N, C-alpha and C positions, 0 to 999 in steps of 0.2 A: 587256374590263375594265369598260366602261360598263354592259353588261347585268348583270354580276355585282354591281356597285355598286348598280344599280337594285333588284335582288332583295334585297340586304342592307338597303337603305333601306326597302323594303316590309316586311321582316321586323321591323325595329326599330319601324316605325310601328305594327305590330300589337300591340306590347308597351306602347305609350304609355298606353293606357287600362286596362291590366290592374289588377285589384283587389289591390293589395299588402297591404291590410289582412287579406285572407283567408289569407295565407301565414304559415307559422311563422317565428319570428325567424331561425332558421338559414337558411331559404330566402331571406328578404329580404337577409341578408348575402351569400348566394351571388349574388343579382341584382346587388348593388353590385359585387362582385368581377368578375362577368362584364362589366358595362358598362364598368368601368375597363380591363379587358384590351382590349375592343373599341375603346375610345377610342384606346389606344396603337397598335393595329393600323391603324386608320383614319388616325391621324397619320402613320404610316410611308408610307402611300400618298399622302397629301396632300403631304408633304415631297418625295417623289419627283417629284410633278407640279410643285411650286414650283422644284425644281432644274432640271427640263427646260425650263420656260418662261423661267427666268432665263438659262439657257444659250442659248436661241434668240433672246433679245432681244425677246421679245413685248411687254413693257411699253413700251419705248422706241419700238418701231414703231407702237404705238397712241397715242403722244403723252404718255405718263407720263414723269416725270423719272427714275424708278427702279422696280424690281420692287416694292419696299415700298410706294411711293405707289400703284401700280396695284392691289396686293392690298388696300390700305385701301379703295379705292373699289369694287373688284369684290366683296369679301367683307364690306364694311361693318365693318371692324375699326378700332380706334383705331390711330394710327400706331406706337405703341410695340409693340403686338402684331404688326403687320405686319412691322416691322423684326426682331422676335425670330424670326418664322417664316422669314424669309430667312436670318437668321444661323444658325439651327439647321440649315436645309437645306444651307447651305454647309459647316458643320462635319461633318455626316454624309457629305457627298459625298467628303471626303478621309479619312474615318475607316476603320479596319479593318472588314472585312465583319461581324465579330462584333457590332459596335455596332448596325448596321442590322438584323441578324438578331434581336437581343434586343428591339429596339423592335417589329419586325414580329410577334414571338411574344407581345407583350404582357407581356414579362418586366420591362421597365424603362419608366419614364415618359419623356416628351419631354425634360424638364429633366435627368433622370438621364442620358439618352443624350447630351445636350450636354456634361455634366460628364465623362463617360467619353471622349467624342471629344476634348475639349480635353486631358485627361490623357494619352490615348494619343498625341496629336500631340507633346506635350512629351517623353514617354518615347522615342518614335521618334527624335526629334532627338538625344537624349543617349545612347541605348543601342541603337538599331536597331529594325527592324520586328519581329523575332522576339520581343524582350523586350516590345515594345508589345502584341503579340497576347496574351502571357501576362498582361500588366497588365489587358487588357480582360476576360479570363476571370475574374480575381479581383474586379475592380470590379463585374462583372455579378452575381456571387454576393453581394457586399456590398450591392448595390442592393436585395436582398430585405429588408434590415433597416434601411437608413439612407436618410434623405431627401437631396435634392441638395446642400444646404449642408454636411452632415456628410460626405457622399461626397467633396465637393471637398477638404475639409480632410484626409481620410484619403488622398486621391490624391496629396497633396504628398509623402508618404513611401512611395508604392507600391513604389519600387525596393528598399526594405528587405525587402520580401516576395518580389519576383521576381528581383532582381539586386543583392544586397547588396554585391557587389564594386565596383559603380560608383555606389552610392547617394550618397556624399558629393559626388563630382564632378557628379552630375546635379542635386543640390540647388541649386547655383548656377544651372544652366540653367533649373531650374523657377522660380526667382525672376525671371529675365529674362522667361520666358514669361508669368508672372503679370503682370508690368509691361506686357507687350504686350497681354494680354487686358484689362487695366484701361484702356489707351488705346483699345482697340477698343470696349469696352462703355460708354464714357463718353457720357452723354446727359442732356439735360433736356427733359422733355415738358411743354408748357403746354396744358391742356385747359380749354375754355370751359365755364362752368356758368351757371346762371340768375342773373339780376340783375347781369350784368357781372363776376361773380367768376371767378377763374382757379384751377385746381388745379395745383400744381407737383409733379411727380414726377421722379425721375431718379437717376443714379449719377454721383458725382464721382470723378475719380482722386485720388490722394493729394495732389498739388500743389494742385489746384483746391479740394479740401476744406480744406486749410490756409489758402488765401487767403480762402475764405468765412468760416471761423471767425475769422480775424484781423480781417476787416472788420466782422462783425456782433456778435461777442462783447462788445466794449466798449460797444455800444449796447443790449445786452439786459438790463443790470442794472436793477432797479426804480428808478424816478425818485425815490422817496421812500416814506415810511411809508404814504402814502395811495394808492400805486399798486396797484390791484386787478387789473391785467392778469395773465393766466396766462403761464407761460413761452412757450407757443406763440404767444400774441398779442404778446409782447415781441419774439420773433424775427421775426414778420411785420412789425412796425413798424420794426425795425432794418433789414430788407431794403429797405423803402420809403425809409428815410432814406438808405441807400447809393445807391439809384437817383437820389434828388434831388441828392445831392452830385455824382454822375457827370454829370448833366445840366447842373449849374451850372458845371462846369469849362469847357464849350465845346469840349472836346477830342475828343468822340465823333465818329465818322464821319458824314458827311451821309446823310440818308435820302431818296432820290429827288430830290436837288437841294436839299433843305431841311435846316436844322440839326435834329438830334434834338430832338424836342419832343412835348408832349402837346397835341393839338388838340381844342378843345371848341366846338361850335356851339350857339348859343342866340339867342333873339330880343332885339333891343335893348330893347324895352319890358319884356320879362320880366326882363332884367338890371337895368334901372334901378329897377323896382318890386319887386325881390327876390322875384319870384314864378315866374320861368321856370326850368324844368329845362334841362339841357344834354345834348347827345349827343356822346360821344367819337367820334373818327374811326374807331375800331375797333368801334363799335356800341352799347355799353352807355350807359344814361342816368345822369346825375348829379343829385343833389338841388340845389335852388336855393341852399342854403347853401354847398354845395361849389363850385358855379359862381362864386358871389360871392367865395369865398376865393381860388380860382385866378385870378380876374380882377384881383385886387389886384397881382399880379406877372406880368402877361402882356401881350403885344401883342394889340390888338383890331383885326381886319381886317374891312371891310365886304363883304358879298355880297348881291346882290339875288335873292330867292327867289320862285318862283311859289306859287300857292295850295296845291299838294300838296308843297311843300318842294323842288321841282325848281330847281336852280341855273340862273338865267337870265343873269347877268352877273357875272363875277369879275375883270375887268381887260382890258387891251388884248391884241390878237391878236399872236402871235409864233410862231417856229418851235418853240422849246423849250417843252415842257409842264411848267411849274414854278410855284412860288409859289401864288397864289390858284387858278389853273386846276387845278393838280395837286390841291390840297386839295378842290376840287369833285369831281374824278374819284375821289378816295378816298372821299368821302361817298357817291357813287353806287355804285361797284363793291365797296368794302369790302376789296379784296385782288385777287389774280390772278383774272381773270374766266374763265379757261379751265376747262371742265367737269372737276370732280373735283380741282381744286387748292385747297389751303387756305393758300397762301403769303400772309402779311399784306402790307399796303401798303408797309412799309419795304423789302421785298425785291423790289418791282415797279418796272418802268419804264412810262412812258406810250407807247403804240403808236398811231401814226396809222392809222386804218382805211383811208383813202385816203392814200397816202404824200404827204408834204409836197412832195417834188420833182415829184410828178405833179399838183400843183395842189391837193392836199388842204389844207383850212384847219386852223389850230390852234385848235380850239374843242371844247367838250364833246361835241357830237354827231358828232365825227370821231375820238374817242379812246377807248381802252380800256386798263385796267391789266393788265399781263402780267408774270409773274415772268421771270427771266432764261432759264430753260429753255424756257418756252412762248413767249416772245418770239422766240427763235431758231427754235423749232419752227414757229410760224405763218409766219415769213418763208421757210422752206425747204420747207414741205409744201403740200398741197392743201387745207388747212382754210380756210374762208372765214369772215370776221368781219363782223357787221352789228349794227345796233341794232334791237330789236323795236319793235312798235307802242307799247309802254309806255316806250321810251327806254332799255331795259336791254340789255346785250350778249348776243348769242347766236352760237353757232358751228355752222357747217354742215360735217359731216365729209365726207371724200372718199368717192367712190362705192365704192372697194374695201373700205372699212371698214363703210359702211352704204349699201347700194344705194338705199334710199329717201331718204337724205340728210336725215333729220329734224333740225331745229335742236336743239342742246343748250345747256343753261345751267348755270352754276355755282350750287349751292345751299348751299355752305358759308358764304357771307357774308351770307345773308339775315337781315334784322333783324326780321322779323315772322313 
C-alpha cells in the first residue's frame, strides 16, 4: 500500500507544473473532475488509516489526549478539522459497505458520505439493515445532484421512497436521531489571530442557541441615533458585555486556584505615566489606554522582574503553586507545556518537576504548567521534564518513542 501511494504521489507531482493554459476548456474541466474524484478516493484511504490508528489507541500511547489532538499535531490541522476527520472515520466505520464503496469510487464527497452514513444509521434503527441498504443506494444517486446540506434535508424523508409503510413511525425516530447528532456535533472553536484577536466558530444546539440569543439580543440594539456600529460589531460588543457580567457575579468556577479573572502585566512606571502597554496572561498586548481603563477596577499585585522580563520573586514559598507564583508560571509557559498541547492556562495545574514530597522546592524553576491529561501522563509514563538553558520547559521522550531521546518543546504558546 505504501509503495502504491508513493507512486500515486509521484504521478500527481508530475501534474503540478502542467501548463493548463494550453488545454482546451473542456479538458480543464476534465482535470477538475479528475482531481475531485482522486481527492475522495484518497480521503477513503486516509479515513481507513484514521479508523485503524484510533482503534489501536496510538494517539494515547504517544501522549496525546485523543486521536483528534494527535492528528492536529501530526498533520498540522486546526482542531475542528481534526475532530471532523475522526468523526467521519467513526461514522463510516459502522456505515453500510455501500457508503465506503461510493467514497472509494469517488462518487460522493466526504461530507456527502457522512450525511449518507448518518441517515443510514437512523434508517437502520427504525426500519432494519435491509431498508438502510436501499436508502444508501438512493442517497448515493441523489448525491450526484445535491450538496450535503440538501442531501441531509432530503434524507429526513428517505423512507417515503424506500419504505413508505413505516415512514411516519420512523419520522419520530429521525427527530430523536437528529437531536442526538446535534448534541454530538455541538462545539465552539476559538482560533488565535494576529494582534491578540480571536476568531469564534462553532455550532450550537437548539437550547444553547436560545440561551445565547436571549443573552445578547437585548444588548445588540443600537444605543442611539449616533450609534454607527454594524450589526456584527454590536453582537461582538454584546458578547463582551455578557462576559463582563459573568465575571462580576463571582460565581464562576476557579481557574487553577484563582478566581476567574483577566490578568494584565505592565510596568509600574508605564502605568503611572500612562505610557506602558500591557501583556495579557494569554499573550496579546493591550494599549496603554486599555491598561489604564482596566486598572481602574482591578487588584494590582507586585512582582519583581529581571532585565529580560523573567520573574524573580512573586511571594513566599509554599507547597501549593497558586496566587502570584501561579501567575508567574502562566506568564512563562502560556498554557500546557507538553509538546503539541494547546490547552490554555485555565485548564492547567502546576506540576513540581522534582516532587515536593521528595524535597522539591515550590518555586518557578521547579514548576511547569500541565493540563489534566498530560499531568496524569507525565506522572505515570517515562517522559522526563526539565528546564532548558533559557529557563523554558522541555520534555525528553522515552526511548521506545524516540531512541535518540531528543528534547521536545511546546510551540503553541510562543509569544514571539
